[in-house]
BAMI-227480 format. One record per residue (C-alpha): residue number from 1; chain; residue in three letters; x, y, z. Coordinates in nm, 3 decimals, padded with zeros to 5 digits, always signed. Layout:
REM residues N
REC i ch aa X Y Z
REC NUM A ALA X Y Z
...
REM end
This chain:
REM residues 221
REC i ch aa X Y Z
REC 1 A MET +16.996 +21.651 +26.559
REC 2 A ILE +16.818 +21.327 +26.467
REC 3 A THR +16.874 +21.187 +26.815
REC 4 A HIS +16.726 +21.498 +26.972
REC 5 A ALA +16.419 +21.479 +26.745
REC 6 A ARG +16.364 +21.116 +26.836
REC 7 A ALA +16.389 +21.201 +27.205
REC 8 A VAL +16.129 +21.472 +27.167
REC 9 A LEU +15.895 +21.237 +26.981
REC 10 A LEU +15.944 +20.966 +27.243
REC 11 A ALA +15.871 +21.209 +27.528
REC 12 A THR +15.559 +21.333 +27.351
REC 13 A ALA +15.432 +20.979 +27.293
REC 14 A LEU +15.500 +20.885 +27.653
REC 15 A THR +15.313 +21.188 +27.783
REC 16 A PHE +15.017 +21.116 +27.555
REC 17 A GLY +15.009 +20.753 +27.665
REC 18 A MET +15.010 +20.847 +28.032
REC 19 A ALA +14.727 +21.093 +27.976
REC 20 A CYS +14.518 +20.827 +27.802
REC 21 A ALA +14.583 +20.580 +28.083
REC 22 A ALA +14.483 +20.836 +28.344
REC 23 A SER +14.169 +20.915 +28.152
REC 24 A ALA +14.076 +20.547 +28.127
REC 25 A ALA +14.130 +20.499 +28.500
REC 26 A ALA +13.931 +20.804 +28.605
REC 27 A PRO +13.600 +20.738 +28.782
REC 28 A PRO +13.281 +20.802 +28.587
REC 29 A THR +13.153 +21.157 +28.585
REC 30 A SER +12.918 +21.221 +28.877
REC 31 A LEU +12.552 +21.279 +28.806
REC 32 A ALA +12.449 +21.637 +28.752
REC 33 A SER +12.296 +21.811 +29.049
REC 34 A VAL +12.048 +22.096 +29.067
REC 35 A SER +12.045 +22.350 +29.347
REC 36 A VAL +11.703 +22.494 +29.430
REC 37 A PRO +11.694 +22.801 +29.659
REC 38 A MET +11.481 +22.769 +29.971
REC 39 A LYS +11.379 +23.002 +30.250
REC 40 A LYS +11.380 +22.916 +30.618
REC 41 A ASP +11.063 +22.984 +30.811
REC 42 A GLY +11.022 +22.891 +31.176
REC 43 A GLY +11.283 +22.616 +31.167
REC 44 A VAL +11.164 +22.452 +30.843
REC 45 A TYR +11.268 +22.498 +30.482
REC 46 A ILE +11.015 +22.623 +30.229
REC 47 A VAL +11.042 +22.581 +29.852
REC 48 A PRO +10.804 +22.701 +29.576
REC 49 A VAL +10.634 +22.417 +29.388
REC 50 A SER +10.433 +22.439 +29.065
REC 51 A ALA +10.160 +22.180 +29.006
REC 52 A ASN +10.050 +22.095 +28.652
REC 53 A GLY +10.171 +22.435 +28.536
REC 54 A ILE +09.859 +22.592 +28.694
REC 55 A ALA +09.926 +22.670 +29.059
REC 56 A THR +10.244 +22.760 +29.247
REC 57 A PHE +10.250 +22.725 +29.624
REC 58 A ASP +10.508 +22.706 +29.904
REC 59 A CYS +10.587 +22.358 +30.038
REC 60 A ILE +10.768 +22.249 +30.352
REC 61 A VAL +11.051 +22.015 +30.256
REC 62 A ASP +10.966 +21.716 +30.476
REC 63 A SER +11.163 +21.394 +30.431
REC 64 A GLY +10.940 +21.228 +30.690
REC 65 A ALA +10.625 +21.282 +30.487
REC 66 A THR +10.528 +20.979 +30.281
REC 67 A ASP +10.369 +21.182 +30.004
REC 68 A VAL +10.347 +21.532 +29.872
REC 69 A ASN +10.049 +21.711 +30.028
REC 70 A ILE +09.856 +21.972 +29.833
REC 71 A PRO +09.632 +22.222 +30.017
REC 72 A SER +09.260 +22.201 +29.942
REC 73 A ASP +09.235 +22.543 +29.776
REC 74 A VAL +09.526 +22.464 +29.542
REC 75 A PHE +09.371 +22.129 +29.454
REC 76 A ARG +09.038 +22.291 +29.368
REC 77 A LYS +09.222 +22.531 +29.140
REC 78 A LEU +09.376 +22.234 +28.957
REC 79 A GLN +09.031 +22.080 +28.924
REC 80 A ARG +08.874 +22.396 +28.787
REC 81 A ALA +09.152 +22.416 +28.529
REC 82 A GLY +09.078 +22.058 +28.424
REC 83 A THR +09.428 +21.932 +28.504
REC 84 A VAL +09.307 +21.689 +28.773
REC 85 A LYS +09.021 +21.461 +28.675
REC 86 A GLU +08.827 +21.169 +28.816
REC 87 A SER +09.067 +20.936 +28.636
REC 88 A ASP +09.350 +21.070 +28.855
REC 89 A TYR +09.192 +20.949 +29.179
REC 90 A LEU +09.410 +20.679 +29.336
REC 91 A GLY +09.225 +20.587 +29.654
REC 92 A THR +09.322 +20.646 +30.015
REC 93 A GLN +09.633 +20.614 +30.228
REC 94 A ASP +09.666 +20.597 +30.606
REC 95 A TYR +09.890 +20.863 +30.759
REC 96 A THR +10.011 +20.947 +31.108
REC 97 A LEU +10.017 +21.322 +31.166
REC 98 A ALA +10.281 +21.520 +31.351
REC 99 A ASP +10.068 +21.520 +31.666
REC 100 A GLY +10.053 +21.141 +31.664
REC 101 A SER +09.693 +21.114 +31.546
REC 102 A ASN +09.594 +20.897 +31.251
REC 103 A GLN +09.417 +21.017 +30.942
REC 104 A THR +09.315 +20.868 +30.611
REC 105 A GLY +09.396 +21.090 +30.318
REC 106 A ARG +09.264 +21.069 +29.965
REC 107 A THR +09.536 +21.055 +29.706
REC 108 A TYR +09.556 +21.168 +29.347
REC 109 A ARG +09.799 +21.155 +29.060
REC 110 A ILE +09.942 +21.496 +28.983
REC 111 A ARG +10.054 +21.509 +28.622
REC 112 A PHE +10.375 +21.696 +28.705
REC 113 A LEU +10.540 +21.899 +28.977
REC 114 A LYS +10.808 +22.154 +28.903
REC 115 A VAL +11.064 +22.253 +29.167
REC 116 A GLY +11.318 +22.503 +29.043
REC 117 A ASN +11.391 +22.391 +28.688
REC 118 A VAL +11.329 +22.024 +28.766
REC 119 A VAL +11.007 +21.857 +28.648
REC 120 A VAL +10.885 +21.526 +28.791
REC 121 A ASN +10.593 +21.353 +28.621
REC 122 A ASN +10.313 +21.147 +28.774
REC 123 A VAL +10.355 +21.230 +29.142
REC 124 A VAL +10.130 +21.081 +29.409
REC 125 A ALA +09.986 +21.350 +29.637
REC 126 A SER +09.746 +21.359 +29.927
REC 127 A VAL +09.505 +21.650 +29.945
REC 128 A GLY +09.379 +21.856 +30.236
REC 129 A GLY +09.448 +22.132 +30.483
REC 130 A GLY +09.521 +22.499 +30.447
REC 131 A GLY +09.814 +22.675 +30.289
REC 132 A ASP +10.049 +22.589 +30.574
REC 133 A SER +09.990 +22.214 +30.520
REC 134 A ALA +10.170 +22.187 +30.186
REC 135 A LEU +10.447 +21.927 +30.202
REC 136 A LEU +10.718 +21.820 +29.960
REC 137 A GLY +10.744 +21.459 +30.072
REC 138 A GLN +10.901 +21.133 +29.962
REC 139 A SER +10.672 +21.074 +29.664
REC 140 A PHE +10.874 +21.356 +29.505
REC 141 A LEU +11.211 +21.334 +29.682
REC 142 A GLU +11.263 +20.959 +29.642
REC 143 A ARG +11.241 +20.992 +29.265
REC 144 A PHE +11.600 +21.117 +29.266
REC 145 A GLY +11.915 +20.912 +29.308
REC 146 A SER +12.008 +21.134 +29.598
REC 147 A TRP +11.908 +21.464 +29.752
REC 148 A SER +12.024 +21.681 +30.039
REC 149 A VAL +11.981 +22.017 +30.209
REC 150 A ASP +12.269 +22.263 +30.204
REC 151 A ASN +12.230 +22.449 +30.533
REC 152 A ARG +12.501 +22.695 +30.437
REC 153 A THR +12.335 +22.820 +30.120
REC 154 A HIS +11.977 +22.724 +30.216
REC 155 A ALA +11.936 +22.515 +29.903
REC 156 A LEU +11.769 +22.186 +29.813
REC 157 A ILE +12.018 +21.974 +29.618
REC 158 A LEU +11.863 +21.724 +29.375
REC 159 A ILE +12.110 +21.480 +29.222
REC 160 A GLY +12.049 +21.296 +28.897
REC 161 A ALA +11.752 +21.284 +28.665
REC 162 A PRO +11.420 +21.187 +28.830
REC 163 A SER +11.313 +20.829 +28.784
REC 164 A ALA +10.999 +20.729 +28.598
REC 165 A GLY +10.842 +20.644 +28.933
REC 166 A PRO +10.621 +20.350 +29.034
REC 167 A HIS +10.338 +20.225 +28.819
REC 168 A ILE +10.024 +20.413 +28.923
REC 169 A THR +09.684 +20.245 +28.901
REC 170 A THR +09.382 +20.468 +28.943
REC 171 A VAL +09.063 +20.349 +29.109
REC 172 A ALA +08.813 +20.594 +28.965
REC 173 A SER +08.595 +20.308 +28.843
REC 174 A GLY +08.664 +20.066 +29.126
REC 175 A GLY +08.967 +19.858 +29.216
REC 176 A THR +09.217 +19.791 +29.488
REC 177 A SER +09.555 +19.920 +29.594
REC 178 A PRO +09.824 +19.715 +29.769
REC 179 A ALA +09.880 +20.001 +30.012
REC 180 A THR +09.525 +20.059 +30.125
REC 181 A GLY +09.308 +19.761 +30.031
REC 182 A ARG +08.949 +19.832 +29.929
REC 183 A HIS +08.841 +20.170 +29.800
REC 184 A PRO +08.512 +20.340 +29.728
REC 185 A LYS +08.367 +20.259 +29.388
REC 186 A GLY +08.449 +20.607 +29.264
REC 187 A PRO +08.627 +20.928 +29.355
REC 188 A PRO +08.476 +21.174 +29.603
REC 189 A ASP +08.270 +21.471 +29.496
REC 190 A PRO +08.530 +21.699 +29.334
REC 191 A THR +08.387 +21.996 +29.520
REC 192 A SER +08.450 +21.836 +29.858
REC 193 A VAL +08.777 +21.827 +30.047
REC 194 A ALA +08.975 +21.528 +29.934
REC 195 A GLN +09.118 +21.463 +30.279
REC 196 A THR +08.922 +21.227 +30.501
REC 197 A GLY +08.953 +21.090 +30.850
REC 198 A ALA +08.785 +20.752 +30.826
REC 199 A HIS +08.877 +20.425 +30.662
REC 200 A ASP +08.738 +20.331 +30.324
REC 201 A ASP +08.381 +20.213 +30.321
REC 202 A PRO +08.318 +19.991 +30.019
REC 203 A ASP +07.949 +20.085 +30.030
REC 204 A GLY +07.999 +20.458 +30.010
REC 205 A PRO +08.235 +20.753 +30.050
REC 206 A ALA +08.425 +20.802 +30.374
REC 207 A GLU +08.318 +21.072 +30.613
REC 208 A ALA +08.490 +21.406 +30.584
REC 209 A ALA +08.746 +21.481 +30.853
REC 210 A ASP +08.887 +21.796 +30.999
REC 211 A ASP +09.037 +21.979 +30.702
REC 212 A HIS +09.379 +22.014 +30.861
REC 213 A LEU +09.679 +21.809 +30.756
REC 214 A THR +09.992 +21.967 +30.897
REC 215 A ALA +10.232 +21.677 +30.852
REC 216 A GLN +10.208 +21.314 +30.764
REC 217 A ARG +10.401 +21.006 +30.858
REC 218 A SER +10.356 +20.659 +30.718
REC 219 A ARG +10.215 +20.408 +30.962
REC 220 A GLN +10.477 +20.167 +30.841
REC 221 A GLU +10.760 +20.378 +30.998
REM end
């Protein structure tokens, strides 16, 4: 009877020890992922995006776009609500559009963008174009450790918590940016379209361009 009891205890201890060893050897738990439903429209994926808790608009998920692009009418709504101010003006960035033409877009800091249940703070966004020009670009997507598109379920998969993002320096009262060099001494008239088609002029604001930004590509590509 005693021998049997000892055998049971030994077997139990051995099983427990093996379980602990297996647990110690197991790989770390993978980062949590979030699945955001999308809809497919004309060969591209569209996802609803909320900006500063004020305006929600449909964005094309575009990994080739350097920055998020916010349509002009949405941007003006953010301005009227007081959630985008002169202090959020970042300067300009050169982009290559889908048709191969070059355009200089004015960029702003958006306090936060919400996609699904995921919130990303301090996102750089260019501004301009109509409703069909909204893009969810790399200034949002690259904030995650990894992301992908599930073609089977039509979902945007965001993996891990968003990073704090790069340090953003505004140029509302003058300054420079490593990406674009010199900037105007202040932001453009908030009632004007924030998308331009000329390079910065240190002596005054750049000329307004055709208010149509359908897709953007970094010149550095």
